[in-house]
C-alpha positions as CSV (number, residue, x, y, z in Angstrom):
1,M,16.1,4.3,33.3
2,T,12.4,5.7,31.5
3,D,9.7,4.0,29.3
4,A,11.4,5.8,26.2
5,E,15.0,4.9,27.3
6,Y,13.8,1.1,27.8
7,I,12.2,1.7,24.0
8,E,15.3,3.1,22.8
9,L,17.5,0.3,23.9
10,A,14.3,-1.9,22.0
11,L,14.9,-0.1,19.1
12,K,18.4,-0.6,19.5
13,L,17.6,-4.4,19.4
14,A,15.4,-4.3,16.7
15,R,17.7,-3.1,14.0
16,R,20.0,-6.0,14.4
17,G,17.4,-8.1,12.5
18,L,18.1,-5.6,9.9
19,G,18.1,-7.6,6.2
20,W,17.2,-11.0,7.5
21,T,13.1,-10.7,9.4
22,S,11.4,-9.7,5.7
23,P,8.6,-10.2,5.4
24,N,8.2,-9.8,8.8
25,P,8.5,-6.2,10.6
26,M,12.2,-5.7,12.9
27,V,11.3,-5.5,16.3
28,G,13.2,-5.5,20.0
29,A,11.8,-6.5,23.6
30,V,13.2,-5.8,27.1
31,L,12.3,-7.1,30.2
32,V,12.1,-5.0,33.4
33,K,11.5,-6.2,36.5
34,D,12.3,-4.0,39.7
35,D,14.2,-1.6,38.1
36,R,16.5,-3.8,36.4
37,N,16.8,-5.5,33.3
38,I,16.2,-8.7,33.5
39,G,16.3,-9.8,29.7
40,Q,16.0,-8.8,26.0
41,G,15.6,-10.0,22.9
42,Y,14.7,-9.2,19.0
43,H,13.4,-10.9,16.0
44,R,16.7,-12.6,14.7
45,R,14.8,-13.9,11.4
46,F,11.3,-14.6,9.4
47,G,10.4,-17.7,10.8
48,G,11.9,-17.5,14.2
49,N,10.8,-16.7,17.3
50,H,9.9,-13.1,18.1
51,A,11.2,-10.3,20.1
52,E,9.2,-11.0,23.0
53,I,9.6,-14.3,22.9
54,N,13.6,-14.2,23.2
55,A,13.3,-11.8,25.7
56,L,11.3,-14.2,28.2
57,Q,13.3,-17.2,27.2
58,N,16.8,-15.0,27.9
59,A,15.3,-13.9,31.3
60,H,17.4,-14.8,34.2
61,A,14.9,-14.2,36.7
62,D,11.2,-14.7,37.1
63,P,9.3,-12.7,34.6
64,S,6.1,-12.3,36.3
65,G,4.9,-8.9,37.9
66,A,8.1,-7.4,34.9
67,T,6.9,-5.0,32.9
68,L,7.6,-5.9,28.8
69,Y,9.2,-3.2,26.8
70,V,8.3,-3.5,22.8
71,T,9.0,-1.5,20.2
72,L,5.8,-2.7,17.9
73,E,2.6,-4.1,19.3
74,P,2.6,-7.9,19.9
75,C,1.1,-10.1,17.1
76,C,-1.8,-12.3,18.4
77,H,-2.3,-14.3,15.6
78,Y,-0.8,-17.6,14.7
79,G,1.3,-17.6,11.7
80,K,5.3,-19.1,11.4
81,T,5.3,-18.6,15.7
82,P,2.5,-18.8,18.2
83,P,0.8,-15.3,19.2
84,C,3.0,-13.4,21.5
85,V,0.3,-12.7,23.7
86,E,-0.3,-16.2,24.9
87,A,3.3,-16.5,26.1
88,I,2.9,-12.5,27.7
89,I,-0.4,-13.8,29.9
90,K,1.1,-17.3,30.5
91,N,3.8,-15.4,32.0
92,R,2.1,-13.1,34.2
93,I,3.5,-9.7,32.9
94,K,1.9,-7.1,34.4
95,K,2.5,-4.1,32.0
96,V,3.3,-3.8,28.3
97,V,4.8,-0.5,27.3
98,I,4.5,-0.5,23.1
99,G,6.3,1.9,20.8
100,T,3.5,1.6,18.2
101,L,0.4,-0.1,17.1
102,D,0.9,-2.5,14.2
103,P,-1.1,-1.8,11.2
104,N,-1.3,-5.5,10.2
105,P,-5.1,-5.6,10.0
106,L,-4.5,-9.3,11.6
107,V,-2.8,-7.2,14.9
108,N,-4.1,-3.5,15.0
109,G,-4.9,-2.7,18.4
110,K,-6.3,-6.5,19.1
111,S,-3.5,-7.5,21.0
112,V,-3.9,-4.3,23.1
113,R,-7.6,-5.1,23.8
114,I,-6.6,-8.7,24.8
115,L,-3.9,-7.8,27.2
116,T,-6.2,-5.0,28.8
117,E,-8.9,-7.8,28.9
118,H,-6.2,-10.0,31.1
119,G,-5.8,-7.2,33.3
120,I,-2.6,-6.2,32.1
121,E,-1.8,-2.6,32.1
122,T,-0.5,-0.7,28.6
123,R,0.8,2.1,27.5
124,V,1.3,2.9,23.8
125,G,2.9,5.2,22.0
126,V,6.1,5.5,23.4
127,L,8.8,7.1,20.9
128,A,5.9,6.3,18.5
129,E,7.4,7.9,15.1
130,E,10.9,6.6,15.7
131,C,9.6,3.1,16.2
132,R,7.3,3.6,12.8
133,A,10.1,4.6,10.6
134,L,12.3,1.8,11.8
135,N,9.9,-0.4,9.9
136,A,8.6,2.3,7.3
137,P,8.5,-0.9,4.7
138,H,6.1,-3.1,6.6
139,F,3.8,0.4,7.4
140,K,3.8,1.1,3.5
141,L,3.0,-2.4,3.2
142,M,0.3,-3.0,5.2
143,T,-1.4,0.6,4.5
144,T,-1.1,0.4,0.9
145,G,-0.7,-3.0,-0.2
146,Q,2.9,-1.7,-2.1
147,P,6.1,-1.8,-0.8
148,L,8.5,1.4,0.0
149,V,10.3,2.2,-3.2
150,T,14.1,3.5,-3.1
151,L,15.8,4.9,-6.1
152,K,19.4,4.3,-5.9
153,F,22.0,5.7,-8.7
154,A,25.4,7.2,-9.1
155,Q,25.9,10.5,-10.9
156,T,28.3,13.1,-11.6
157,L,28.6,16.2,-10.2
158,D,26.6,17.2,-13.4
159,G,23.6,14.9,-12.8
160,R,25.3,12.2,-15.8
161,I,25.1,8.6,-15.2
162,A,26.9,7.5,-17.7
163,T,28.4,9.3,-20.9
164,A,27.0,10.1,-24.1
165,R,28.2,6.5,-25.4
166,G,26.7,5.0,-22.7
167,D,30.0,4.5,-20.8
168,S,29.4,4.2,-16.6
169,R,32.0,2.0,-15.3
170,W,32.5,3.0,-12.7
171,I,31.3,6.9,-11.8
172,S,30.9,5.7,-8.3
173,S,33.6,4.8,-6.0
174,E,34.3,1.1,-4.9
175,E,33.3,2.2,-1.3
176,F,29.9,3.2,-2.8
177,R,29.5,0.0,-4.4
178,K,30.2,-1.9,-0.9
179,R,27.6,0.4,0.1
180,A,24.7,-0.6,-3.0
181,H,25.4,-4.2,-2.5
182,R,24.6,-3.8,1.7
183,L,21.6,-1.5,0.5
184,R,20.5,-4.7,-2.0
185,A,20.7,-7.1,1.3
186,V,18.1,-4.6,3.0
187,N,15.3,-4.9,0.5
188,D,13.5,-7.6,-0.2
189,A,13.7,-7.1,-4.2
190,I,16.0,-5.1,-6.7
191,L,14.3,-3.6,-10.0
192,V,15.4,-3.0,-13.4
193,G,14.6,-2.4,-17.1
194,I,15.1,-4.8,-19.9
195,N,17.9,-2.5,-21.5
196,T,20.0,-2.4,-18.0
197,V,20.4,-6.3,-18.1
198,L,21.2,-6.0,-22.3
199,A,23.8,-3.4,-21.9
200,D,25.5,-4.5,-18.6
201,N,24.5,-8.5,-18.2
202,P,24.8,-7.6,-14.4
203,Q,23.6,-10.6,-12.0
204,L,21.6,-7.9,-9.3
205,T,22.7,-10.3,-6.3
206,V,25.2,-9.3,-3.3
207,R,28.2,-10.2,-3.1
208,L,30.3,-7.7,-1.8
209,V,29.3,-7.7,1.9
210,R,27.5,-10.2,3.9
211,G,23.9,-10.8,3.4
212,R,21.1,-12.1,1.9
213,S,20.3,-11.2,-1.9
214,P,17.0,-10.1,-2.8
215,T,14.7,-11.0,-5.5
216,R,15.5,-9.8,-8.8
217,V,12.5,-8.2,-10.9
218,I,13.1,-7.4,-14.5
219,L,10.9,-4.9,-16.4
220,D,10.6,-6.8,-19.9
221,S,7.2,-6.2,-21.4
222,K,7.6,-8.2,-24.4
223,L,10.3,-11.3,-22.8
224,R,13.5,-10.2,-24.6
225,I,15.4,-11.0,-21.9
226,P,18.4,-13.5,-23.1
227,L,18.1,-17.2,-21.5
228,D,21.7,-17.0,-20.9
229,C,22.3,-13.7,-19.4
230,E,24.0,-13.7,-15.4
231,I,20.4,-13.2,-13.8
232,I,18.9,-16.3,-15.4
233,K,22.0,-17.9,-14.6
234,T,22.3,-17.4,-11.2
235,R,18.9,-18.0,-10.5
236,D,19.3,-20.6,-7.8
237,V,20.9,-17.9,-5.7
238,A,18.5,-15.6,-5.5
239,P,14.7,-15.8,-7.0
240,V,13.7,-14.2,-10.7
241,M,10.6,-12.2,-11.1
242,I,10.2,-11.0,-14.9
243,A,7.0,-8.5,-15.6
244,A,5.5,-8.7,-19.1
245,T,2.6,-7.8,-20.4
246,A,-0.2,-10.3,-22.4
247,Q,1.5,-9.3,-25.6
248,A,4.6,-11.5,-24.6
249,D,6.5,-14.3,-26.5
250,K,4.4,-17.3,-25.2
251,E,6.2,-20.0,-25.9
252,K,9.3,-17.8,-24.2
253,A,7.7,-17.3,-21.4
254,S,6.8,-21.1,-21.2
255,R,10.8,-21.7,-21.5
256,L,11.0,-19.1,-18.5
257,L,8.9,-20.9,-16.6
258,K,10.4,-24.2,-16.8
259,V,13.8,-23.0,-15.9
260,G,11.9,-22.0,-12.1
261,I,11.4,-18.0,-13.1
262,D,8.3,-16.2,-12.2
263,I,6.7,-14.4,-14.7
264,L,4.2,-11.0,-13.7
265,E,1.4,-10.7,-16.5
266,V,1.3,-7.1,-15.5
267,R,-1.8,-4.6,-17.5
268,P,0.6,-2.4,-20.0
269,D,0.4,1.1,-19.8
270,E,-0.9,3.4,-22.9
271,S,2.2,3.2,-24.3
272,G,2.8,-0.4,-24.1
273,A,5.2,-0.4,-21.1
274,I,4.8,-2.2,-18.1
275,D,2.1,-0.4,-15.8
276,L,4.4,0.1,-12.4
277,K,1.3,0.7,-10.6
278,H,-0.2,-2.6,-11.3
279,L,3.6,-4.2,-11.2
280,L,3.8,-2.8,-7.1
281,Q,0.4,-4.0,-6.4
282,L,1.7,-7.4,-7.4
283,L,4.8,-7.5,-5.4
284,G,2.7,-6.1,-2.6
285,Q,1.0,-9.3,-2.7
286,R,3.6,-11.2,-3.0
287,N,4.8,-10.0,0.6
288,I,7.9,-7.4,-0.9
289,S,7.9,-4.9,1.7
290,S,10.7,-3.0,0.3
291,L,11.7,-2.7,-3.5
292,L,15.4,-1.2,-4.7
293,V,15.3,0.7,-8.2
294,E,18.6,0.7,-9.7
295,G,17.5,2.1,-13.1
296,G,18.1,2.9,-15.6
297,A,17.4,6.1,-16.3
298,R,13.9,5.7,-18.1
299,V,13.1,3.4,-15.1
300,I,13.8,6.0,-12.5
301,T,12.6,8.7,-14.4
302,S,9.0,6.6,-14.8
303,F,8.9,5.9,-11.2
304,L,9.3,9.6,-10.4
305,R,6.8,10.7,-13.3
306,Q,3.9,8.7,-11.6
307,K,4.9,9.3,-8.5
308,L,5.6,6.0,-7.1
309,A,9.1,6.4,-5.3
310,D,9.1,7.0,-1.4
311,R,13.6,7.2,-1.0
312,V,16.3,7.7,-3.2
313,V,19.7,7.2,-2.1
314,V,22.2,9.1,-4.7
315,A,25.9,9.1,-4.6
316,V,27.5,12.1,-6.0
317,A,31.2,11.4,-7.6
318,P,33.6,14.6,-8.1
319,R,33.4,14.6,-11.8
320,I,32.1,16.4,-14.6
321,L,31.1,15.1,-17.8
322,G,29.1,17.4,-20.0
323,K,27.5,15.8,-22.0
324,G,26.0,12.6,-21.3
325,I,23.3,10.2,-19.8
326,A,20.9,12.3,-17.4
327,A,20.2,10.5,-14.3
328,V,16.5,11.8,-14.4
329,G,14.6,12.5,-17.5
330,D,11.7,15.1,-18.3
331,L,9.1,15.1,-15.9
332,D,6.9,17.4,-16.9
333,I,7.7,20.2,-15.0
334,V,7.5,23.6,-16.7
335,Q,7.4,25.9,-12.9
336,L,10.2,25.4,-10.1
337,S,7.0,25.4,-7.6
338,Q,6.0,21.5,-9.3
339,A,9.6,20.0,-8.7
340,F,9.6,17.2,-6.0
341,K,10.1,18.1,-2.8
342,L,13.0,16.3,-0.9
343,T,13.9,15.9,2.9
344,F,17.2,15.2,3.2
345,Q,17.8,12.2,5.8
346,K,21.7,11.6,6.0
347,I,24.7,13.1,3.6
348,T,27.7,10.7,4.6
349,R,30.8,10.2,2.5
350,A,31.7,6.9,0.4
351,G,35.4,7.2,-0.6
352,E,35.4,10.1,-2.7
353,D,32.2,10.2,-3.6
354,I,28.9,12.0,-1.2
355,V,26.1,9.7,-0.5
356,I,22.8,11.5,-0.3
357,E,19.8,9.9,1.3
358,A,16.6,11.6,0.8
359,R,12.5,11.4,1.6
360,I,10.5,12.4,-1.6
361,D,7.2,14.1,-0.9
362,R,5.2,13.0,-3.9
363,S,1.9,15.7,-2.3
364,A,4.3,18.3,-3.3
365,A,5.0,17.3,-6.7
């Protein structure tokens, strides 16, 4: 097998950690000696052994003189676990092939230098694009300080998310609703506006599939959230953060804090609403690397208008409503050349719905 084929195997291993490793990245590792795979592993969950350590512990032959294939540069600092470079050196690994460098400033290029100084041959940049794509949220957080933002919504063929009277249950199929819960499980946090909370009283937890529930983030500049709503009732299931401004009711903020709700004081924008860019910075400081935005329409439009969204996942249902609530509102676009450019990454079916996953080219808007 070639270096690329072993890194591809390591990528497949790494994907098994999806939804469990954050705020750490997903990483896979393969040990090869005498053209034989003698051990492999992946980072299973945050706080546990890293991929390199699991591969070494799973080795069924002496790893000295072996080549280690790993999707992301090994760590060289103490965190939840000791540095992986120490174990690599201690086990006398001969060569390390790395998919891509880690953008984490505590690591970036430092591990490669340490390995080289200890006489270990290194090769960097095998399937680098694929390795970076695997951990897009980690790369976004480390390079910008903000989480990767995905907008998710279900709409009719003519772009409506609800009737003119607000009826929206259910536009999407049961199959897509399960997929939406899977999306929740692989994101660190989920965000909605207070109007969605008041109208639908959602839990925003993972229930239809296996996985961890994300942190719930509510845009609520004036703290209008009811103390008896489902999100507050289920605070023991998953953390709750409420983004409010300094103008919010101090007494209510105190009551929320007493029951374990985290209040984020966010700068207001020109209209007095939450400054979304400031909020993303605050979430990044809390190691939230991926954010799923579920609405409503005003929130989705605001993220697009301010060029803060990275991806969209849209279910298109085989229905036409005509007059109704549009999924996306006014973006101040007057010429076609100003339109947001999307790169379709995947188009699939979920029940009777068509599901489009796309990357947003914010620079083209």
